[in-house]
C-alpha positions as CSV (number, residue, x, y, z in Angstrom):
1,M,-0.1,0.1,0.0
2,N,1.2,3.4,-1.0
3,L,1.0,5.8,2.0
4,P,1.0,9.6,1.3
5,W,4.6,10.8,2.6
6,T,2.7,13.1,5.0
7,V,1.4,10.0,6.9
8,K,4.7,7.8,6.0
9,Y,6.9,10.4,7.4
10,R,5.0,12.0,10.0
11,P,7.4,12.2,13.0
12,K,7.2,9.5,15.7
13,S,10.1,10.9,17.7
14,L,11.2,14.6,18.6
15,S,14.3,14.2,16.6
16,D,12.2,13.8,13.6
17,V,10.3,17.0,14.2
18,A,11.6,20.0,12.2
19,G,12.0,23.3,13.8
20,N,10.8,25.2,16.9
21,K,13.2,23.5,19.1
22,A,12.7,26.1,21.7
23,A,8.9,25.7,22.1
24,I,9.5,21.9,22.1
25,Q,11.9,22.2,25.1
26,Q,9.4,24.7,26.7
27,I,6.7,21.4,26.3
28,L,9.2,19.2,27.9
29,D,10.1,21.3,31.0
30,W,6.5,21.8,31.6
31,L,5.9,18.0,31.5
32,D,9.1,17.4,33.9
33,A,7.3,20.0,36.2
34,W,4.5,17.6,36.5
35,T,6.3,15.0,37.7
36,K,7.1,17.4,40.6
37,G,3.7,18.1,41.3
38,Q,1.2,20.5,39.6
39,P,2.8,23.2,37.6
40,K,1.4,26.6,38.2
41,K,-0.4,26.4,34.9
42,K,-1.9,22.8,34.3
43,A,-2.6,23.3,30.5
44,L,-0.6,24.5,27.5
45,L,-1.8,26.7,24.5
46,L,0.5,25.8,21.7
47,H,-0.4,28.5,19.0
48,G,1.0,29.2,15.6
49,P,0.4,29.0,12.1
50,P,-0.9,25.7,10.5
51,G,2.0,23.0,9.6
52,T,4.4,24.2,12.1
53,G,4.3,21.1,14.2
54,K,2.1,21.8,16.9
55,T,0.0,18.5,17.2
56,V,2.9,16.4,15.9
57,S,5.3,17.5,18.5
58,V,2.5,16.8,21.4
59,E,2.2,13.1,19.5
60,A,5.9,12.6,19.6
61,V,6.3,13.6,23.2
62,A,3.8,11.3,24.2
63,N,5.3,8.6,22.0
64,E,8.9,9.2,23.5
65,R,7.6,9.4,27.1
66,G,5.3,6.5,27.0
67,L,2.2,8.7,27.8
68,D,-1.4,7.6,27.0
69,L,-2.4,10.4,24.6
70,V,-6.0,11.3,24.3
71,E,-6.8,13.6,21.3
72,I,-9.7,15.5,20.6
73,N,-9.6,16.9,17.1
74,A,-11.5,19.9,15.4
75,S,-13.7,17.7,13.8
76,D,-15.0,16.0,16.9
77,K,-18.1,17.1,18.7
78,R,-17.0,19.4,21.4
79,N,-20.3,20.6,23.2
80,R,-20.3,20.5,27.0
81,E,-21.4,16.9,27.3
82,A,-19.2,15.8,24.5
83,L,-16.1,17.2,26.2
84,E,-17.2,16.1,29.8
85,R,-17.5,12.6,28.5
86,T,-14.1,12.4,26.7
87,V,-11.7,15.0,28.1
88,G,-13.1,14.9,31.6
89,A,-12.4,11.3,32.1
90,A,-9.0,11.6,30.8
91,T,-8.1,14.4,32.8
92,R,-9.0,12.4,36.1
93,Q,-7.3,9.1,35.6
94,S,-4.5,7.1,34.0
95,D,-5.1,4.3,31.5
96,L,-5.7,0.7,32.0
97,F,-2.0,-0.1,32.2
98,G,-1.2,2.7,34.7
99,R,0.7,4.9,32.1
100,H,0.4,8.5,32.8
101,R,-2.1,10.4,30.5
102,L,-1.9,13.7,28.4
103,T,-4.8,15.2,26.8
104,L,-4.4,17.1,23.4
105,I,-7.3,19.3,22.3
106,D,-6.4,20.3,18.6
107,E,-7.7,23.6,17.3
108,V,-9.6,25.1,20.0
109,D,-9.9,28.2,17.9
110,G,-12.2,26.3,15.7
111,I,-15.0,26.2,18.3
112,N,-18.3,27.0,16.8
113,L,-20.0,28.6,19.8
114,S,-23.4,27.9,18.6
115,E,-22.7,24.2,17.8
116,D,-20.4,23.6,20.5
117,R,-22.5,25.0,23.1
118,G,-20.6,25.4,26.6
119,A,-17.5,24.1,25.0
120,V,-15.3,27.2,26.2
121,D,-16.5,26.9,29.8
122,T,-16.2,23.4,30.0
123,M,-12.8,23.6,28.7
124,V,-11.5,26.2,31.5
125,K,-13.3,24.0,34.3
126,L,-11.7,21.0,33.0
127,I,-8.3,22.7,32.9
128,E,-9.0,24.0,36.5
129,E,-9.9,20.5,37.8
130,T,-7.4,18.2,35.8
131,Q,-5.1,15.9,37.4
132,T,-3.1,15.3,34.0
133,P,-1.3,17.3,31.6
134,V,-3.6,19.1,29.1
135,I,-2.3,20.6,25.9
136,L,-4.4,22.7,23.4
137,T,-3.5,24.2,20.0
138,A,-4.6,27.0,17.9
139,N,-3.8,28.9,15.1
140,D,-5.1,32.2,16.3
141,P,-4.8,32.4,20.0
142,W,-6.4,36.2,20.1
143,D,-9.5,34.9,18.7
144,P,-11.9,36.7,21.3
145,K,-14.0,33.4,21.8
146,I,-11.1,31.6,23.5
147,G,-10.1,34.3,25.8
148,P,-10.9,32.5,29.0
149,I,-8.9,29.5,27.6
150,R,-5.9,31.6,26.8
151,N,-6.3,32.9,30.3
152,A,-6.1,29.6,31.8
153,T,-2.9,28.4,30.1
154,L,0.6,28.9,29.5
155,M,1.1,29.9,26.1
156,I,4.0,28.7,23.7
157,E,4.3,30.0,20.2
158,Y,5.1,27.8,17.3
159,K,6.9,29.8,14.3
160,R,6.6,29.4,10.7
161,L,9.5,27.0,9.4
162,G,12.1,28.4,7.4
163,L,14.4,26.9,4.7
164,R,17.1,25.8,7.3
165,D,14.5,23.4,9.1
166,T,12.5,22.4,6.1
167,I,15.0,21.7,3.3
168,P,17.1,19.3,5.4
169,Y,13.8,17.5,6.4
170,L,12.7,17.1,2.8
171,R,16.0,16.3,1.6
172,R,16.0,13.2,4.1
173,I,12.5,12.0,2.9
174,A,13.8,12.3,-0.9
175,Q,17.0,10.2,-0.1
176,R,14.8,7.6,2.2
177,E,12.3,7.3,-1.1
178,G,15.3,7.0,-3.4
179,V,14.4,10.2,-5.4
180,E,17.1,12.7,-6.6
181,V,15.9,16.3,-6.1
182,D,17.3,19.5,-7.0
183,E,18.0,22.0,-4.3
184,Q,15.9,24.6,-6.1
185,A,13.1,22.2,-6.4
186,L,13.1,21.8,-2.7
187,R,13.1,25.6,-2.3
188,L,10.2,25.9,-4.7
189,I,8.1,23.3,-2.4
190,V,8.8,25.2,0.5
191,D,8.1,28.6,-0.8
192,R,4.9,27.5,-2.5
193,N,3.6,25.4,0.6
194,E,4.9,28.4,3.1
């Protein structure tokens, strides 16, 4: 079966994640604070443009640290009841095998206030009551509807990836696939896809 390269080469470890090393280190430091008790801010809000590695960083951290990752995506129903059922349970317990849990709520700025009624207030309440780490992502952290979430979290910025981060990453993929690619073609791919 031929997998799309975005799936086939999705980072599984932090060493595979291109760029934003300072942001990733902040996540690791915050998780380390959880091992000493609850940090001052019990949730992170990773924010930045799409494609900068917010979600994949969390997945790689969970994989490397052996954490049970509970992920709620933008396409999932996120009203009060759905969040209480999925996120609420996840933030109060570890998994069946005793592994520590990490909850990821992706694209919180995509909340639709009419369809996802009560979602923002519920997320803030869950953050206040959580016994396990919670990480949220947003492309636009300044969206007024998520102001209460922003205030309840430690914000970590992800920056758009530059040529220095992306060209070597793309070159490695091409080499693994046995494809010879001109340096200018790689630059064009990066420029066209921001």
